[in-house]
C-alpha positions, 0 to 999 in steps of 0.5 A: 719740732723743737729747733735748738741753737748749740754752741759746741766746744771743740778740742784743739788739733785732730781731736777737734778736726775728727769731732767736726767731721762726725757733726758733718756727717749728723743729718740733723745739725746744721753747722755754723762758721767755726771760730776758734775752739766754738762751733754754733749750730742748730739742731732739729729734731722730732720731739723733745725726746728725741733732742734730748737723744741727739744731745747726749749723743754729741756730747759723747762724740770725741773731740767735742769737749762741750756742747752749750744749749742757748736757744730752744723753740718748741713752735710747731710748725704752721 
């Protein structure tokens, strides 16, 4: 199960609030504390293809301007 560390850049104002609400409804995400327009998150996926699919979906959410991948762990759980 790949786990990715992400930094998301949210829009200012209502668009950013809408983006945050959409992110909060994604069960594969664990969100950190928002700092201005920046939001750290961990993304847990079934496999690499699912991880890519989720990343692509995050980039299309209104209010999400950019998704930086800062860490990926591909190790299997023991």
